Jmol script that loads the backbone (N, CA, C; Angstrom):
load data "model"
ATOM      1  N   MET A   1     -18.607 -18.795 -49.091  1.00  0.00           N
ATOM      2  CA  MET A   1     -17.438 -19.642 -49.144  1.00  0.00           C
ATOM      3  C   MET A   1     -16.812 -19.784 -47.763  1.00  0.00           C
ATOM      4  N   VAL A   2     -16.668 -18.696 -47.068  1.00  0.00           N
ATOM      5  CA  VAL A   2     -15.992 -18.738 -45.782  1.00  0.00           C
ATOM      6  C   VAL A   2     -16.774 -19.577 -44.783  1.00  0.00           C
ATOM      7  N   LYS A   3     -18.081 -19.388 -44.755  1.00  0.00           N
ATOM      8  CA  LYS A   3     -18.896 -20.141 -43.805  1.00  0.00           C
ATOM      9  C   LYS A   3     -18.861 -21.637 -44.078  1.00  0.00           C
ATOM     10  N   SER A   4     -18.663 -22.023 -45.333  1.00  0.00           N
ATOM     11  CA  SER A   4     -18.645 -23.451 -45.656  1.00  0.00           C
ATOM     12  C   SER A   4     -17.447 -24.158 -45.028  1.00  0.00           C
ATOM     13  N   ALA A   5     -16.427 -23.415 -44.627  1.00  0.00           N
ATOM     14  CA  ALA A   5     -15.255 -24.025 -43.999  1.00  0.00           C
ATOM     15  C   ALA A   5     -15.612 -24.671 -42.662  1.00  0.00           C
ATOM     16  N   TRP A   6     -16.586 -24.105 -41.957  1.00  0.00           N
ATOM     17  CA  TRP A   6     -16.955 -24.685 -40.667  1.00  0.00           C
ATOM     18  C   TRP A   6     -18.396 -25.186 -40.610  1.00  0.00           C
ATOM     19  N   ARG A   7     -19.079 -25.152 -41.750  1.00  0.00           N
ATOM     20  CA  ARG A   7     -20.449 -25.674 -41.796  1.00  0.00           C
ATOM     21  C   ARG A   7     -20.557 -26.714 -42.899  1.00  0.00           C
ATOM     22  N   PRO A   8     -20.408 -27.989 -42.528  1.00  0.00           N
ATOM     23  CA  PRO A   8     -20.416 -29.073 -43.523  1.00  0.00           C
ATOM     24  C   PRO A   8     -21.635 -29.062 -44.442  1.00  0.00           C
ATOM     25  N   ALA A   9     -22.764 -28.597 -43.957  1.00  0.00           N
ATOM     26  CA  ALA A   9     -23.975 -28.579 -44.793  1.00  0.00           C
ATOM     27  C   ALA A   9     -23.815 -27.636 -45.985  1.00  0.00           C
ATOM     28  N   LEU A  10     -22.939 -26.659 -45.884  1.00  0.00           N
ATOM     29  CA  LEU A  10     -22.724 -25.700 -46.967  1.00  0.00           C
ATOM     30  C   LEU A  10     -21.587 -26.101 -47.910  1.00  0.00           C
ATOM     31  N   GLN A  11     -20.789 -27.070 -47.522  1.00  0.00           N
ATOM     32  CA  GLN A  11     -19.588 -27.389 -48.285  1.00  0.00           C
ATOM     33  C   GLN A  11     -19.875 -27.819 -49.720  1.00  0.00           C
ATOM     34  N   GLU A  12     -20.821 -28.696 -49.929  1.00  0.00           N
ATOM     35  CA  GLU A  12     -21.119 -29.155 -51.290  1.00  0.00           C
ATOM     36  C   GLU A  12     -21.679 -28.029 -52.142  1.00  0.00           C
ATOM     37  N   SER A  13     -22.552 -27.232 -51.572  1.00  0.00           N
ATOM     38  CA  SER A  13     -23.115 -26.102 -52.306  1.00  0.00           C
ATOM     39  C   SER A  13     -22.020 -25.106 -52.692  1.00  0.00           C
ATOM     40  N   ALA A  14     -21.142 -24.789 -51.756  1.00  0.00           N
ATOM     41  CA  ALA A  14     -20.048 -23.855 -52.025  1.00  0.00           C
ATOM     42  C   ALA A  14     -19.086 -24.431 -53.064  1.00  0.00           C
ATOM     43  N   ALA A  15     -18.803 -25.709 -52.974  1.00  0.00           N
ATOM     44  CA  ALA A  15     -17.908 -26.345 -53.942  1.00  0.00           C
ATOM     45  C   ALA A  15     -18.527 -26.311 -55.341  1.00  0.00           C
ATOM     46  N   GLY A  16     -19.828 -26.549 -55.447  1.00  0.00           N
ATOM     47  CA  GLY A  16     -20.512 -26.484 -56.739  1.00  0.00           C
ATOM     48  C   GLY A  16     -20.479 -25.079 -57.315  1.00  0.00           C
ATOM     49  N   TRP A  17     -20.708 -24.092 -56.467  1.00  0.00           N
ATOM     50  CA  TRP A  17     -20.654 -22.695 -56.901  1.00  0.00           C
ATOM     51  C   TRP A  17     -19.255 -22.354 -57.405  1.00  0.00           C
ATOM     52  N   LEU A  18     -18.237 -22.794 -56.683  1.00  0.00           N
ATOM     53  CA  LEU A  18     -16.862 -22.511 -57.082  1.00  0.00           C
ATOM     54  C   LEU A  18     -16.507 -23.199 -58.402  1.00  0.00           C
ATOM     55  N   ARG A  19     -16.956 -24.444 -58.588  1.00  0.00           N
ATOM     56  CA  ARG A  19     -16.713 -25.141 -59.859  1.00  0.00           C
ATOM     57  C   ARG A  19     -17.358 -24.400 -61.018  1.00  0.00           C
ATOM     58  N   SER A  20     -18.583 -23.944 -60.812  1.00  0.00           N
ATOM     59  CA  SER A  20     -19.297 -23.203 -61.851  1.00  0.00           C
ATOM     60  C   SER A  20     -18.590 -21.885 -62.171  1.00  0.00           C
ATOM     61  N   LEU A  21     -18.201 -21.155 -61.139  1.00  0.00           N
ATOM     62  CA  LEU A  21     -17.520 -19.884 -61.340  1.00  0.00           C
ATOM     63  C   LEU A  21     -16.174 -20.097 -62.021  1.00  0.00           C
ATOM     64  N   ARG A  22     -15.439 -21.136 -61.607  1.00  0.00           N
ATOM     65  CA  ARG A  22     -14.144 -21.429 -62.217  1.00  0.00           C
ATOM     66  C   ARG A  22     -14.311 -21.742 -63.705  1.00  0.00           C
ATOM     67  N   ALA A  23     -15.327 -22.538 -64.046  1.00  0.00           N
ATOM     68  CA  ALA A  23     -15.565 -22.884 -65.450  1.00  0.00           C
ATOM     69  C   ALA A  23     -15.879 -21.626 -66.266  1.00  0.00           C
ATOM     70  N   GLN A  24     -16.659 -20.718 -65.698  1.00  0.00           N
ATOM     71  CA  GLN A  24     -16.983 -19.470 -66.390  1.00  0.00           C
ATOM     72  C   GLN A  24     -15.736 -18.607 -66.580  1.00  0.00           C
ATOM     73  N   MET A  25     -14.897 -18.543 -65.553  1.00  0.00           N
ATOM     74  CA  MET A  25     -13.662 -17.756 -65.653  1.00  0.00           C
ATOM     75  C   MET A  25     -12.714 -18.353 -66.694  1.00  0.00           C
ATOM     76  N   VAL A  26     -12.625 -19.664 -66.727  1.00  0.00           N
ATOM     77  CA  VAL A  26     -11.768 -20.321 -67.719  1.00  0.00           C
ATOM     78  C   VAL A  26     -12.274 -19.997 -69.119  1.00  0.00           C
ATOM     79  N   GLU A  27     -13.589 -20.020 -69.304  1.00  0.00           N
ATOM     80  CA  GLU A  27     -14.169 -19.693 -70.604  1.00  0.00           C
ATOM     81  C   GLU A  27     -13.859 -18.246 -70.998  1.00  0.00           C
ATOM     82  N   VAL A  28     -13.996 -17.327 -70.050  1.00  0.00           N
ATOM     83  CA  VAL A  28     -13.685 -15.915 -70.321  1.00  0.00           C
ATOM     84  C   VAL A  28     -12.219 -15.769 -70.697  1.00  0.00           C
ATOM     85  N   MET A  29     -11.336 -16.412 -69.966  1.00  0.00           N
ATOM     86  CA  MET A  29      -9.904 -16.302 -70.249  1.00  0.00           C
ATOM     87  C   MET A  29      -9.555 -16.920 -71.602  1.00  0.00           C
ATOM     88  N   THR A  30     -10.184 -18.029 -71.931  1.00  0.00           N
ATOM     89  CA  THR A  30      -9.955 -18.665 -73.230  1.00  0.00           C
ATOM     90  C   THR A  30     -10.411 -17.749 -74.355  1.00  0.00           C
ATOM     91  N   THR A  31     -11.608 -17.180 -74.215  1.00  0.00           N
ATOM     92  CA  THR A  31     -12.147 -16.263 -75.208  1.00  0.00           C
ATOM     93  C   THR A  31     -11.273 -15.020 -75.358  1.00  0.00           C
ATOM     94  N   SER A  32     -10.644 -14.612 -74.252  1.00  0.00           N
ATOM     95  CA  SER A  32      -9.789 -13.420 -74.262  1.00  0.00           C
ATOM     96  C   SER A  32      -8.405 -13.692 -74.841  1.00  0.00           C
ATOM     97  N   GLY A  33      -8.153 -14.944 -75.216  1.00  0.00           N
ATOM     98  CA  GLY A  33      -6.874 -15.273 -75.843  1.00  0.00           C
ATOM     99  C   GLY A  33      -5.788 -15.718 -74.883  1.00  0.00           C
ATOM    100  N   SER A  34      -6.156 -16.139 -73.697  1.00  0.00           N
ATOM    101  CA  SER A  34      -5.174 -16.585 -72.721  1.00  0.00           C
ATOM    102  C   SER A  34      -4.400 -17.802 -73.235  1.00  0.00           C
ATOM    103  N   ALA A  35      -3.105 -17.804 -72.980  1.00  0.00           N
ATOM    104  CA  ALA A  35      -2.271 -18.950 -73.343  1.00  0.00           C
ATOM    105  C   ALA A  35      -2.475 -20.095 -72.350  1.00  0.00           C
ATOM    106  N   ASP A  36      -2.893 -19.791 -71.129  1.00  0.00           N
ATOM    107  CA  ASP A  36      -3.159 -20.800 -70.107  1.00  0.00           C
ATOM    108  C   ASP A  36      -4.367 -20.355 -69.289  1.00  0.00           C
ATOM    109  N   SER A  37      -5.540 -20.602 -69.826  1.00  0.00           N
ATOM    110  CA  SER A  37      -6.767 -20.097 -69.216  1.00  0.00           C
ATOM    111  C   SER A  37      -7.041 -20.688 -67.838  1.00  0.00           C
ATOM    112  N   GLU A  38      -6.608 -21.910 -67.581  1.00  0.00           N
ATOM    113  CA  GLU A  38      -6.803 -22.514 -66.256  1.00  0.00           C
ATOM    114  C   GLU A  38      -6.050 -21.725 -65.190  1.00  0.00           C
ATOM    115  N   ILE A  39      -4.813 -21.379 -65.466  1.00  0.00           N
ATOM    116  CA  ILE A  39      -4.004 -20.612 -64.515  1.00  0.00           C
ATOM    117  C   ILE A  39      -4.499 -19.171 -64.431  1.00  0.00           C
ATOM    118  N   ASP A  40      -4.764 -18.562 -65.578  1.00  0.00           N
ATOM    119  CA  ASP A  40      -5.203 -17.165 -65.591  1.00  0.00           C
ATOM    120  C   ASP A  40      -6.541 -16.974 -64.894  1.00  0.00           C
ATOM    121  N   ALA A  41      -7.391 -17.986 -64.888  1.00  0.00           N
ATOM    122  CA  ALA A  41      -8.689 -17.887 -64.217  1.00  0.00           C
ATOM    123  C   ALA A  41      -8.535 -17.840 -62.698  1.00  0.00           C
ATOM    124  N   ARG A  42      -7.411 -18.278 -62.184  1.00  0.00           N
ATOM    125  CA  ARG A  42      -7.216 -18.307 -60.737  1.00  0.00           C
ATOM    126  C   ARG A  42      -7.072 -16.903 -60.132  1.00  0.00           C
ATOM    127  N   LEU A  43      -6.554 -15.953 -60.882  1.00  0.00           N
ATOM    128  CA  LEU A  43      -6.341 -14.620 -60.331  1.00  0.00           C
ATOM    129  C   LEU A  43      -7.653 -13.928 -59.941  1.00  0.00           C
ATOM    130  N   PRO A  44      -8.636 -13.842 -60.840  1.00  0.00           N
ATOM    131  CA  PRO A  44      -9.889 -13.215 -60.403  1.00  0.00           C
ATOM    132  C   PRO A  44     -10.585 -14.011 -59.295  1.00  0.00           C
ATOM    133  N   LEU A  45     -10.450 -15.336 -59.319  1.00  0.00           N
ATOM    134  CA  LEU A  45     -11.046 -16.138 -58.249  1.00  0.00           C
ATOM    135  C   LEU A  45     -10.358 -15.851 -56.915  1.00  0.00           C
ATOM    136  N   ALA A  46      -9.049 -15.650 -56.946  1.00  0.00           N
ATOM    137  CA  ALA A  46      -8.322 -15.318 -55.723  1.00  0.00           C
ATOM    138  C   ALA A  46      -8.757 -13.957 -55.186  1.00  0.00           C
ATOM    139  N   ILE A  47      -8.991 -13.008 -56.083  1.00  0.00           N
ATOM    140  CA  ILE A  47      -9.454 -11.686 -55.649  1.00  0.00           C
ATOM    141  C   ILE A  47     -10.820 -11.812 -54.980  1.00  0.00           C
ATOM    142  N   ILE A  48     -11.709 -12.552 -55.600  1.00  0.00           N
ATOM    143  CA  ILE A  48     -13.043 -12.732 -55.035  1.00  0.00           C
ATOM    144  C   ILE A  48     -12.952 -13.380 -53.656  1.00  0.00           C
ATOM    145  N   SER A  49     -12.142 -14.421 -53.531  1.00  0.00           N
ATOM    146  CA  SER A  49     -11.992 -15.103 -52.244  1.00  0.00           C
ATOM    147  C   SER A  49     -11.356 -14.197 -51.199  1.00  0.00           C
ATOM    148  N   GLY A  50     -10.323 -13.479 -51.598  1.00  0.00           N
ATOM    149  CA  GLY A  50      -9.649 -12.590 -50.666  1.00  0.00           C
ATOM    150  C   GLY A  50     -10.534 -11.471 -50.179  1.00  0.00           C
ATOM    151  N   VAL A  51     -11.294 -10.895 -51.073  1.00  0.00           N
ATOM    152  CA  VAL A  51     -12.199  -9.812 -50.688  1.00  0.00           C
ATOM    153  C   VAL A  51     -13.317 -10.362 -49.807  1.00  0.00           C
ATOM    154  N   ASP A  52     -13.745 -11.585 -50.080  1.00  0.00           N
ATOM    155  CA  ASP A  52     -14.766 -12.224 -49.264  1.00  0.00           C
ATOM    156  C   ASP A  52     -14.281 -12.323 -47.820  1.00  0.00           C
ATOM    157  N   VAL A  53     -13.087 -12.794 -47.614  1.00  0.00           N
ATOM    158  CA  VAL A  53     -12.523 -12.919 -46.273  1.00  0.00           C
ATOM    159  C   VAL A  53     -12.297 -11.538 -45.668  1.00  0.00           C
ATOM    160  N   ASP A  54     -11.748 -10.625 -46.448  1.00  0.00           N
ATOM    161  CA  ASP A  54     -11.452  -9.280 -45.969  1.00  0.00           C
ATOM    162  C   ASP A  54     -12.705  -8.522 -45.546  1.00  0.00           C
ATOM    163  N   SER A  55     -13.812  -8.835 -46.150  1.00  0.00           N
ATOM    164  CA  SER A  55     -15.046  -8.087 -45.904  1.00  0.00           C
ATOM    165  C   SER A  55     -15.907  -8.664 -44.789  1.00  0.00           C
ATOM    166  N   LEU A  56     -15.460  -9.722 -44.147  1.00  0.00           N
ATOM    167  CA  LEU A  56     -16.248 -10.300 -43.069  1.00  0.00           C
ATOM    168  C   LEU A  56     -16.545  -9.237 -42.014  1.00  0.00           C
ATOM    169  N   GLY A  57     -17.774  -9.138 -41.627  1.00  0.00           N
ATOM    170  CA  GLY A  57     -18.157  -8.175 -40.610  1.00  0.00           C
ATOM    171  C   GLY A  57     -18.227  -6.738 -41.099  1.00  0.00           C
ATOM    172  N   ASP A  58     -18.109  -6.521 -42.371  1.00  0.00           N
ATOM    173  CA  ASP A  58     -18.110  -5.151 -42.912  1.00  0.00           C
ATOM    174  C   ASP A  58     -19.091  -5.047 -44.074  1.00  0.00           C
ATOM    175  N   ILE A  59     -20.254  -5.646 -43.911  1.00  0.00           N
ATOM    176  CA  ILE A  59     -21.225  -5.743 -45.004  1.00  0.00           C
ATOM    177  C   ILE A  59     -21.640  -4.381 -45.531  1.00  0.00           C
ATOM    178  N   ASP A  60     -21.848  -3.421 -44.655  1.00  0.00           N
ATOM    179  CA  ASP A  60     -22.295  -2.098 -45.094  1.00  0.00           C
ATOM    180  C   ASP A  60     -21.200  -1.048 -44.969  1.00  0.00           C
ATOM    181  N   GLY A  61     -19.995  -1.473 -44.664  1.00  0.00           N
ATOM    182  CA  GLY A  61     -18.898  -0.537 -44.448  1.00  0.00           C
ATOM    183  C   GLY A  61     -18.179  -0.153 -45.723  1.00  0.00           C
ATOM    184  N   PRO A  62     -17.009   0.434 -45.564  1.00  0.00           N
ATOM    185  CA  PRO A  62     -16.276   0.960 -46.721  1.00  0.00           C
ATOM    186  C   PRO A  62     -15.776  -0.107 -47.696  1.00  0.00           C
ATOM    187  N   ARG A  63     -15.711  -1.363 -47.258  1.00  0.00           N
ATOM    188  CA  ARG A  63     -15.234  -2.408 -48.166  1.00  0.00           C
ATOM    189  C   ARG A  63     -16.344  -3.016 -49.006  1.00  0.00           C
ATOM    190  N   ARG A  64     -17.562  -2.574 -48.803  1.00  0.00           N
ATOM    191  CA  ARG A  64     -18.679  -3.057 -49.616  1.00  0.00           C
ATOM    192  C   ARG A  64     -18.417  -2.645 -51.061  1.00  0.00           C
ATOM    193  N   GLY A  65     -18.503  -3.570 -51.974  1.00  0.00           N
ATOM    194  CA  GLY A  65     -18.246  -3.271 -53.377  1.00  0.00           C
ATOM    195  C   GLY A  65     -16.779  -3.376 -53.756  1.00  0.00           C
ATOM    196  N   LEU A  66     -15.937  -3.784 -52.803  1.00  0.00           N
ATOM    197  CA  LEU A  66     -14.502  -3.871 -53.071  1.00  0.00           C
ATOM    198  C   LEU A  66     -14.184  -4.909 -54.146  1.00  0.00           C
ATOM    199  N   ALA A  67     -14.896  -6.022 -54.158  1.00  0.00           N
ATOM    200  CA  ALA A  67     -14.632  -7.056 -55.163  1.00  0.00           C
ATOM    201  C   ALA A  67     -14.847  -6.495 -56.564  1.00  0.00           C
ATOM    202  N   ARG A  68     -15.927  -5.786 -56.763  1.00  0.00           N
ATOM    203  CA  ARG A  68     -16.218  -5.201 -58.083  1.00  0.00           C
ATOM    204  C   ARG A  68     -15.118  -4.218 -58.475  1.00  0.00           C
ATOM    205  N   THR A  69     -14.692  -3.396 -57.538  1.00  0.00           N
ATOM    206  CA  THR A  69     -13.640  -2.415 -57.815  1.00  0.00           C
ATOM    207  C   THR A  69     -12.321  -3.106 -58.141  1.00  0.00           C
ATOM    208  N   ALA A  70     -11.951  -4.098 -57.335  1.00  0.00           N
ATOM    209  CA  ALA A  70     -10.686  -4.803 -57.549  1.00  0.00           C
ATOM    210  C   ALA A  70     -10.679  -5.547 -58.882  1.00  0.00           C
ATOM    211  N   LEU A  71     -11.784  -6.219 -59.197  1.00  0.00           N
ATOM    212  CA  LEU A  71     -11.859  -6.933 -60.473  1.00  0.00           C
ATOM    213  C   LEU A  71     -11.858  -5.960 -61.643  1.00  0.00           C
ATOM    214  N   GLY A  72     -12.519  -4.835 -61.484  1.00  0.00           N
ATOM    215  CA  GLY A  72     -12.520  -3.824 -62.541  1.00  0.00           C
ATOM    216  C   GLY A  72     -11.113  -3.329 -62.825  1.00  0.00           C
ATOM    217  N   ARG A  73     -10.334  -3.107 -61.763  1.00  0.00           N
ATOM    218  CA  ARG A  73      -8.955  -2.649 -61.952  1.00  0.00           C
ATOM    219  C   ARG A  73      -8.093  -3.742 -62.581  1.00  0.00           C
ATOM    220  N   LEU A  74      -8.388  -4.988 -62.259  1.00  0.00           N
ATOM    221  CA  LEU A  74      -7.631  -6.092 -62.847  1.00  0.00           C
ATOM    222  C   LEU A  74      -7.843  -6.150 -64.357  1.00  0.00           C
ATOM    223  N   PHE A  75      -9.089  -6.016 -64.789  1.00  0.00           N
ATOM    224  CA  PHE A  75      -9.404  -6.171 -66.202  1.00  0.00           C
ATOM    225  C   PHE A  75      -9.355  -4.879 -66.999  1.00  0.00           C
ATOM    226  N   HIS A  76      -9.436  -3.756 -66.328  1.00  0.00           N
ATOM    227  CA  HIS A  76      -9.440  -2.467 -67.020  1.00  0.00           C
ATOM    228  C   HIS A  76      -8.433  -1.529 -66.369  1.00  0.00           C
ATOM    229  N   ARG A  77      -7.232  -1.985 -66.287  1.00  0.00           N
ATOM    230  CA  ARG A  77      -6.184  -1.177 -65.663  1.00  0.00           C
ATOM    231  C   ARG A  77      -5.983   0.116 -66.430  1.00  0.00           C
ATOM    232  N   PRO A  78      -5.794   1.190 -65.694  1.00  0.00           N
ATOM    233  CA  PRO A  78      -5.476   2.442 -66.400  1.00  0.00           C
ATOM    234  C   PRO A  78      -4.114   2.323 -67.067  1.00  0.00           C
ATOM    235  N   SER A  79      -3.954   2.989 -68.153  1.00  0.00           N
ATOM    236  CA  SER A  79      -2.677   2.971 -68.849  1.00  0.00           C
ATOM    237  C   SER A  79      -1.604   3.584 -67.963  1.00  0.00           C
ATOM    238  N   PRO A  80      -0.417   2.988 -67.954  1.00  0.00           N
ATOM    239  CA  PRO A  80       0.645   3.571 -67.129  1.00  0.00           C
ATOM    240  C   PRO A  80       1.059   4.924 -67.683  1.00  0.00           C
ATOM    241  N   LYS A  81       1.468   5.793 -66.790  1.00  0.00           N
ATOM    242  CA  LYS A  81       1.944   7.100 -67.213  1.00  0.00           C
ATOM    243  C   LYS A  81       3.322   6.953 -67.858  1.00  0.00           C
ATOM    244  N   VAL A  82       3.493   7.629 -68.939  1.00  0.00           N
ATOM    245  CA  VAL A  82       4.775   7.587 -69.646  1.00  0.00           C
ATOM    246  C   VAL A  82       5.505   8.885 -69.357  1.00  0.00           C
ATOM    247  N   SER A  83       6.721   8.771 -68.832  1.00  0.00           N
ATOM    248  CA  SER A  83       7.469  10.000 -68.577  1.00  0.00           C
ATOM    249  C   SER A  83       8.128  10.479 -69.851  1.00  0.00           C
ATOM    250  N   LYS A  84       8.163  11.786 -70.004  1.00  0.00           N
ATOM    251  CA  LYS A  84       8.710  12.374 -71.221  1.00  0.00           C
ATOM    252  C   LYS A  84      10.090  12.878 -70.999  1.00  0.00           C
TER     253      LYS A  84
END
end "model"
wireframe off; spacefill off
backbone 0.3
color backbone group
């Protein structure tokens, strides 16, 4: 995605990939009972995009796998601690 910003040859391919991913996310959100699946699908897409930018130049470094971890926490948040 990031490279497509300055490489016109990649722009259509990246746009197609994003449309496909967005449609899949909307379907997941709809199936999950979202009241507004179009809006709710934007959050995981934003995480993916943000991690993509954040990970530039760090392919094998500590941020490798960050997208999977961040998305996992988004969808499987630990229960908050309840104070007694």
